C-alpha positions in Angstrom: -25.6 144.0 25.8 -28.1 142.9 28.3 -31.9 143.1 27.2 -34.7 143.7 29.5 -38.0 141.6 29.2 -39.9 144.0 27.1 -36.8 144.2 24.7 -36.5 140.6 24.4 -40.0 140.3 23.4 -39.3 142.7 20.4 -36.0 140.8 19.4 -37.7 137.5 19.8 -39.4 137.7 16.3 -38.3 136.4 13.1 -37.1 138.3 10.1 -40.3 138.6 8.7 -42.3 140.1 11.8 -44.2 143.0 11.4 -44.8 144.8 14.3 -45.2 148.4 16.2 -43.1 149.2 19.1 -44.3 152.1 21.6 -40.9 153.4 23.2 -40.9 156.4 25.2 -37.7 158.8 25.8 -34.9 156.8 27.2 -36.6 153.3 26.9 -33.5 151.7 25.1 -35.0 152.0 21.2 -31.6 152.6 19.9 -30.0 149.7 22.0 -33.3 147.4 20.9 -32.6 148.5 17.4 -29.1 147.5 17.3 -29.6 144.3 19.0 -32.4 143.7 16.4 -30.1 144.2 13.5 -27.4 141.9 14.9 -30.3 139.3 15.5 -31.4 139.7 12.0 -27.8 139.6 10.4 -27.1 136.6 12.1 -30.0 134.7 10.1 -29.2 136.4 6.7 -27.1 134.3 4.0 -24.0 136.6 3.6 -23.8 135.9 0.0 -27.7 137.0 -0.3 -27.0 140.8 -1.1 -29.7 141.1 1.7 -30.4 144.6 3.3 -31.4 145.6 6.6 -32.6 149.7 6.8 -33.0 151.9 9.5 -34.9 154.9 8.9 -36.1 158.0 11.1 -37.9 161.7 10.8 -35.3 162.8 13.4 -31.6 163.6 12.3 -30.7 162.9 15.7 -31.9 159.5 15.7 -30.3 158.6 12.7 -27.0 160.3 14.2 -27.7 158.0 17.6 -28.2 154.7 15.6 -25.3 155.3 13.1 -22.9 156.0 15.9 -24.2 152.6 17.6 -23.9 150.4 14.8 -22.4 151.5 11.5 -18.7 151.6 13.0 -19.4 147.9 12.9 -20.2 147.5 9.0 -17.5 145.0 8.5 -18.7 142.8 10.8 -22.3 142.5 9.5 -22.9 140.0 7.0 -25.7 141.8 5.1 -25.7 145.5 4.3 -27.0 147.8 6.8 -28.2 151.4 6.0 -29.2 154.4 8.5 -30.6 157.3 6.9 -33.4 159.9 7.5 -36.6 159.2 5.1 -35.7 162.2 3.3 -32.2 160.8 2.3 -34.2 157.4 1.2 -36.4 159.5 -1.1 -33.2 161.0 -2.7 -32.0 157.7 -3.3 -35.3 156.1 -4.6 -36.5 159.2 -7.1 -34.5 160.3 -10.0 -31.4 162.3 -8.8 -31.5 166.0 -9.7 -28.5 168.1 -11.1 -27.8 169.7 -8.0 -26.2 172.7 -9.5 -28.3 174.9 -7.5 -25.2 176.1 -5.5 -26.0 176.3 -1.9 -29.8 176.9 -2.5 -31.7 174.3 0.1 -33.3 171.4 -1.9 -36.9 170.9 -1.9 -37.5 167.8 0.4 -41.5 167.8 0.3 -41.2 167.7 -3.7 -38.5 165.1 -3.6 -40.7 162.9 -1.1 -43.6 163.1 -3.4 -41.4 162.3 -6.6 -40.3 159.3 -4.6 -43.7 158.3 -3.7 -44.7 158.5 -7.4 -42.0 156.5 -8.6 -42.2 153.4 -6.3 -46.2 153.7 -7.4 -45.9 154.1 -10.6 -42.6 153.1 -12.0 -41.2 150.7 -9.5 -38.1 149.0 -10.6 -37.1 146.8 -7.7 -35.3 149.3 -5.4 -36.3 147.8 -2.4 -36.3 144.4 -3.6 -33.3 143.2 -1.3 -34.6 145.0 1.7 -35.6 142.0 4.3 -36.4 144.0 7.4 -37.3 147.8 7.6 -37.0 149.6 11.0 -38.5 153.0 11.4 -37.9 155.3 14.2 -39.8 158.5 15.7 -42.8 157.3 13.4 -45.1 159.7 15.2 -43.6 162.8 13.8 -44.1 161.6 10.1 -46.1 164.6 8.4 -48.7 163.4 5.5 -46.5 163.5 3.0 -43.6 161.3 4.9 -46.5 158.6 6.2 -47.6 158.4 2.6 -44.2 157.6 1.6 -43.5 155.2 4.2 -46.7 153.4 3.8 -45.6 153.4 -0.3 -42.4 151.7 0.5 -44.1 149.1 3.1 -46.4 148.2 0.1 -43.4 147.7 -2.1 -41.3 145.4 0.1 -41.5 141.9 -0.7 -44.4 139.8 1.2 -41.8 138.3 3.1 -40.1 141.2 4.4 -40.4 142.3 8.2 -41.0 145.6 9.4 -40.5 147.3 12.9 -42.0 150.7 13.6 -41.2 152.4 16.8 -43.2 155.6 18.1 -44.3 157.2 20.9 -47.6 159.1 20.5 -46.7 161.1 23.8 -44.2 162.8 21.9 -46.1 163.4 18.9 -45.2 167.2 18.6 -45.2 167.6 14.9 -48.8 167.5 14.3 -49.0 170.8 12.9 -46.6 169.5 9.6 -49.8 167.3 8.6 -51.1 168.6 5.4 -54.2 166.7 5.8 -57.2 167.5 7.8 -57.8 164.2 10.2 -59.6 165.8 12.7 -59.2 167.3 16.1 -59.3 163.9 17.9 -57.2 161.8 15.6 -53.4 162.6 15.8 -51.1 161.8 12.9 -50.0 158.7 15.2 -53.6 157.5 15.3 -53.5 158.0 11.4 -50.4 156.1 11.1 -51.8 153.2 13.2 -55.0 153.1 11.4 -53.0 152.9 7.9 -50.6 150.0 9.3 -53.6 148.1 10.6 -55.1 147.8 7.2 -52.0 146.4 6.1 -52.2 143.8 8.9 -49.5 145.4 11.0 -51.3 145.5 14.5 -49.1 143.6 17.1 -48.0 146.2 19.4 -45.2 145.7 21.6 -44.1 148.4 24.8 -40.7 149.0 26.1 -41.6 149.8 29.7 -38.3 150.8 31.3 -36.0 153.7 31.2 -32.1 153.8 31.0 -31.8 157.8 30.8 -32.8 159.4 34.1 -29.8 159.2 36.4 -30.8 161.6 39.2 -34.1 162.7 41.2 -35.1 165.3 38.9 -35.1 163.1 35.8 -36.3 160.1 37.5 -39.6 162.2 38.6 -40.1 162.8 34.7 -40.0 159.4 34.1 -42.7 158.9 37.0 -44.8 161.3 35.6 -44.7 159.8 31.9 -46.1 156.6 33.1 -49.0 158.2 34.7 -49.5 160.4 31.6 -50.0 157.6 29.1 -53.3 156.5 30.6 -54.5 160.0 31.4 -57.0 162.1 29.2 -55.5 165.6 27.8 -57.0 167.5 30.6 -55.5 165.1 33.3 -52.1 165.5 31.8 -52.3 169.1 32.0 -52.7 168.8 35.8 -50.0 166.1 36.0 -47.5 167.9 34.2 -48.2 171.2 36.1 -47.4 169.5 39.5 -44.3 168.0 37.9 -43.2 171.6 37.0 -44.0 172.9 40.3 -41.9 170.1 42.0 -38.8 170.8 40.0 -35.9 173.4 40.5 -36.8 176.8 39.6 -34.1 179.4 38.7 -34.0 182.7 37.6 -31.6 183.9 34.6 -28.9 185.6 37.0 -29.0 182.3 39.0 -28.7 180.0 35.8 -25.6 181.6 34.2 -23.8 181.0 37.8 -24.7 177.4 37.9 -24.1 176.7 34.1 -20.6 177.1 34.4 -20.3 174.8 37.4 -22.5 171.8 35.8 -20.4 168.8 34.7 -21.5 167.4 31.1 -23.6 168.3 28.2 -26.1 171.2 29.0 -29.3 172.2 27.0 -31.4 175.6 27.4 -34.7 174.4 25.7 -37.4 177.2 24.8 -40.8 177.2 23.2 -40.2 179.6 20.1 -37.2 180.5 17.5 -37.6 184.0 19.0 -37.0 182.8 22.4 -34.0 180.8 21.3 -32.4 184.1 19.7 -33.0 186.1 22.7 -31.7 183.6 25.3 -28.6 183.1 23.0 -27.8 186.6 22.9 -28.2 186.9 26.6 -26.4 183.9 27.8 -23.6 184.8 25.2 -23.2 187.9 26.4 -21.9 186.9 30.1 -19.3 185.1 28.7 -21.0 181.5 28.5 -19.8 179.6 25.3 -23.1 178.7 23.5 -24.3 176.9 20.5 -27.3 177.1 18.6 -28.9 174.1 17.4 -30.6 175.8 14.2 -34.4 175.0 13.2 -34.8 173.4 9.7 -33.3 170.4 8.0 -30.4 171.9 6.1 -27.4 171.4 8.3 -24.5 174.1 7.7 -21.2 173.0 6.0 -18.3 173.0 7.9 -15.6 175.7 7.5 -13.0 173.5 6.8 -14.3 172.5 3.1 -13.8 175.9 2.0 -10.4 175.7 3.8 -9.7 172.7 1.7 -10.8 174.5 -1.5 -8.3 177.3 -0.7 -5.5 174.7 0.1 -6.2 173.0 -3.3 -6.3 176.1 -5.2 -10.0 174.7 -6.4 -8.0 171.7 -8.2 -9.3 168.4 -8.0 -7.6 166.7 -5.0 -6.0 163.1 -4.4 -6.1 161.1 -1.1 -2.3 162.3 -0.5 -3.4 166.2 -1.0 -6.2 165.5 1.4 -3.8 163.7 4.0 -1.2 166.8 3.7 -4.3 169.1 4.2 -5.6 166.8 7.5 -2.1 166.7 8.7 -2.5 170.7 9.9 -5.9 169.9 11.1 -6.3 167.7 14.5 -10.3 167.8 14.0 -10.1 165.5 10.6 -9.5 162.1 10.0 -8.3 160.3 7.0 -11.8 158.4 6.9 -13.4 161.8 5.8 -11.8 161.3 2.4 -13.5 157.8 2.0 -16.7 159.4 2.8 -16.2 162.2 0.0 -15.2 159.6 -2.4 -18.0 157.5 -1.8 -20.6 160.3 -1.7 -19.3 161.6 -4.9 -18.4 158.4 -7.0 -15.0 159.9 -7.2 -11.8 157.9 -8.6 -8.5 159.1 -8.0 -9.1 162.4 -7.9 -12.2 164.3 -6.4 -14.0 167.1 -8.3 -15.1 170.1 -6.5 -18.4 170.1 -8.7 -19.3 167.0 -8.0 -18.7 167.7 -4.0 -20.7 170.7 -4.6 -23.7 168.7 -5.7 -23.5 166.7 -2.6 -23.5 169.4 -0.2 -26.3 170.7 -1.9 -28.6 168.1 -1.1 -27.3 168.4 2.5 -29.8 165.4 3.6 -27.6 163.0 5.8 -26.6 164.1 9.2 -23.9 161.9 9.6 -21.6 163.2 6.9 -18.4 164.5 8.2 -18.8 167.7 6.2 -21.5 169.4 8.6 -20.9 171.4 11.4 -20.3 169.5 14.4 -22.1 171.0 17.7 -19.4 171.9 20.3 -19.3 169.6 23.4 -18.0 172.2 25.5 -20.7 174.9 25.1 -24.4 175.3 26.1 -26.8 174.3 23.5 -29.4 176.8 23.0 -32.8 175.2 21.0 -36.2 174.9 20.8 -37.9 171.8 21.9 -38.6 171.1 18.2 -35.1 171.2 17.4 -33.9 168.9 20.2 -36.4 166.0 19.7 -34.4 163.1 19.8 -31.4 164.1 21.6 -30.5 163.8 25.2 -28.4 165.6 27.8 -27.1 165.6 31.0 -28.5 168.9 32.1 -31.6 170.5 30.8 -33.2 174.0 31.6 -36.6 174.5 30.3 -38.0 178.1 29.1 -41.6 178.7 28.7 -43.2 176.0 30.7 -46.0 178.3 31.7 -46.9 179.2 28.0 -47.0 175.5 27.3 -49.1 174.5 30.1 -51.4 177.7 30.0 -51.2 179.4 26.6 -52.9 182.7 25.7 -54.6 180.9 23.0 -55.4 177.1 21.8 -55.0 174.1 23.9 -51.9 172.9 26.2 -49.0 171.7 24.7 -48.2 168.8 26.8 -46.7 166.7 24.3 -44.1 169.5 23.7 -43.5 170.1 27.5 -42.9 166.5 28.1 -40.1 166.2 25.3 -38.5 169.0 27.0 -38.5 167.8 30.2 -37.5 164.2 29.2 -34.3 165.4 27.6 -32.3 165.3 30.6 -30.1 162.5 32.2 -29.3 164.3 35.4 -30.4 167.6 36.2 -33.9 168.9 35.0 -34.7 172.2 35.9 -37.2 175.1 35.1 -36.0 178.8 34.2 -38.3 181.6 35.5 -37.7 184.9 33.5 -39.7 187.3 32.1 -38.8 187.4 28.1 -39.1 190.8 26.4 -41.9 191.2 24.1 -40.7 190.2 20.8 -42.8 190.4 17.4 -42.5 188.5 14.5 -42.8 190.7 11.3 -45.8 188.9 9.1 -45.2 187.4 6.0 -41.5 187.4 7.1 -39.2 185.7 9.3 -37.7 188.8 11.2 -38.0 189.1 15.0 -38.1 192.4 16.7 -38.5 194.1 19.9 -40.9 196.9 19.7 -40.9 200.4 21.5 -44.1 200.0 23.8 -45.3 203.4 22.5 -44.5 203.7 18.8 -44.4 200.0 18.3 -41.4 200.7 16.4 -38.2 198.1 16.3 -35.7 199.1 19.2 -34.0 195.7 18.3 -33.7 193.3 15.6 -32.9 189.6 15.4 -29.9 189.2 13.3 -29.8 185.5 12.0 -27.2 183.8 9.6 -29.7 183.7 6.6 -29.9 187.7 6.9 -26.7 187.8 5.2 -25.9 187.4 1.4 -24.9 183.8 0.5 -24.1 184.5 -3.2 -20.6 185.7 -3.0 -17.6 186.3 -0.3 -17.2 189.7 1.2 -14.1 191.1 2.4 -11.3 189.0 0.5 -8.6 187.4 2.0 -8.5 189.5 5.1 -12.2 188.7 5.7 -11.6 185.1 4.8 -8.5 185.1 7.5 -10.4 186.5 10.2 -13.2 183.9 10.0 -10.6 181.2 10.0 -9.3 182.6 13.3 -12.7 183.8 15.1 -15.2 180.7 15.1 -17.5 181.4 18.1 -18.7 184.0 20.6 -16.8 186.8 19.2 -18.3 190.2 18.4 -19.7 191.0 14.9 -20.4 194.6 14.5 -22.2 196.4 11.6 -21.2 199.3 9.3 -24.1 201.2 7.7 -23.6 201.5 3.9 -27.0 203.1 2.8 -27.1 207.0 2.9 -30.0 209.3 2.5 -31.8 208.2 -0.5 -31.6 204.7 -0.6 -35.0 202.7 -0.7 -33.7 200.2 2.1 -30.9 199.9 4.4 -27.9 197.8 3.9 -24.9 197.0 6.4 -21.8 195.4 6.1 -20.7 192.7 8.7 -17.5 193.3 10.3 -14.9 191.2 12.8 -12.1 192.9 14.2 -12.5 195.8 11.5 -12.4 193.1 8.5 -15.4 192.9 6.2 -16.9 189.5 6.3 -20.5 189.8 5.0 -23.2 191.9 4.0 -27.0 192.0 4.7 -29.4 190.7 2.0 -31.9 193.0 0.0 -34.8 191.2 1.9 -33.4 191.9 5.2 -33.3 195.5 4.5 -36.6 195.8 3.1 -38.2 194.0 6.1 -35.9 195.8 8.6 -37.2 199.2 6.9 -40.8 197.9 7.6 -40.3 197.4 11.3 -38.6 200.8 11.9 -41.5 202.2 10.3 -39.8 203.6 7.2 -40.7 203.1 3.4 -39.4 204.5 0.3 -36.4 206.9 0.0 -35.8 208.7 3.2 -33.0 210.9 4.6 -31.1 208.3 6.7 -31.0 204.8 8.5 -30.2 203.6 11.9 -26.9 202.0 13.0 -27.0 198.6 14.4 -25.2 197.2 17.6 -23.0 194.1 17.7 -24.2 190.5 18.0 -22.3 187.5 18.5 -20.6 184.7 16.1 -22.7 181.9 16.5 -20.1 180.3 14.1 -18.8 179.8 10.7 -19.6 177.7 7.5 -18.8 177.2 3.9 -21.0 178.5 1.2 -20.3 177.8 -2.8 -21.7 178.4 -6.1 -21.4 176.8 -9.2 -23.3 179.3 -11.4 -20.1 180.0 -13.3 -17.0 179.1 -11.8 -17.1 176.8 -8.8 -15.8 178.5 -5.9 -16.1 178.0 -2.2 -15.9 180.6 0.7 -16.2 180.9 4.6 -19.3 182.8 5.8 -20.2 183.9 9.1 -23.2 183.1 11.3 -24.3 186.2 13.4 -26.9 185.4 16.2 -28.6 187.6 18.5 -30.5 190.8 18.9 -28.8 194.3 17.6 -30.0 197.5 19.0 -31.2 200.1 16.5 -29.2 203.2 17.2 -30.5 206.5 15.5 -27.8 208.9 15.1 -27.6 212.3 13.0 -26.1 212.1 9.3 -22.5 213.5 9.3 
């Protein structure tokens, strides 16, 4: 690798150096991290058992780092590990039973448990770490910031620490549980805490290696001005930048997207906007991928297909290779990952694999659903953090610069604009008014006069996950239909039911059913309560993809579940 003068300054420190590195988007953080690991590794005794650890708040950053250096593990003299801070916490804290099926784990609880264990019962878990590299440090919430500081306190005095971060991309302050004052950001709180630990030397990566064409370079130039500006001036500068970029409406966007080369992302401010954009773009025939919110990644459907292939029995490498031979998307290395994660011997037990899947903490594992490189990624700005694309379309810039309530979201807008390598354009479109039901994660479009729902957002979590629906016919339909296929709904509830229930259909095959929670919340947004004479039908939405679900409550079993996404029209009809 060729490193610039700013990167060289970071690489010139010794193995025990402790410092902060401020680096904006595209500044070469990952390349610098790889170079730093290679340099430190060259100074380590291969028989010492020493470790170099790379951690990040962002799954995307871990994925990028893993892609960059984990494939060269055999060439390293030391042990090199890349993981999220959450994953490190699970390794430090006592391991739970994991028998809760596909219920998401309590990540914050595990973080707090790891912090307590390091403080109260430290047992040498970090004694072999000679250098800790932390990325995206500006995004650490209070509970994760406390864990990081506790880890640093537990490191040997000779261990080095390199903290990468960028206050201009600090968009997760809302996760901070502490009251740190209006003028003190999460980044400022971290820097102050690091200074108390004699970590105050600061380096800056000044160059940009992401921007390749004019609009992306315009964002980089604006970013340099923003670093020395106060909040009001940043708003003015960003407003000028947005005005100078290319603006398109939805019709023009759908025509252009099919002609653009490389990866493309449409970034919106809220989850409701993302669902609506996915629905609108998908119905024009554009293949779309939803970068779903939250920490839990969905498990790929091939896991359930492997379960069917093995008849639910423990499997060996030979059996797995026979399964892989029928699927071009899998390689033999996946089996090694499964064996490592489950601590299996010659046979992999499905209950052990279920425990691994229940944690869902490492994005680099091969059993997670992979994004489709040939489709348009639709995402919130927050979910795109740490990613980059050839082309970026930013929706909601006016709402970020001039919100109806609160202060301008300058950092959020900058993160969105800086994801692009080549084209960066602004989407001008009038989003329909969408409400969120108080106390529930249900979005709907209200009637302008009655305020009752005319359309309701259907998301994957609105379908039951406790059992498969539809039998082998439904499972076969899901194996064939993976994305952008119409999903219809059959009304099950009739007069007298306290809430509506719907069966999900693909090509006439039952593949899912709505949850009781969805039914109760839907009843609220259509203005019905208690027993009623009838419930409305629901229009179709698109299939965003499929995933594996499982249960270990009684007998262990796995199945494929659909992931519908979009706004379904509320259709009132007379009872038969």
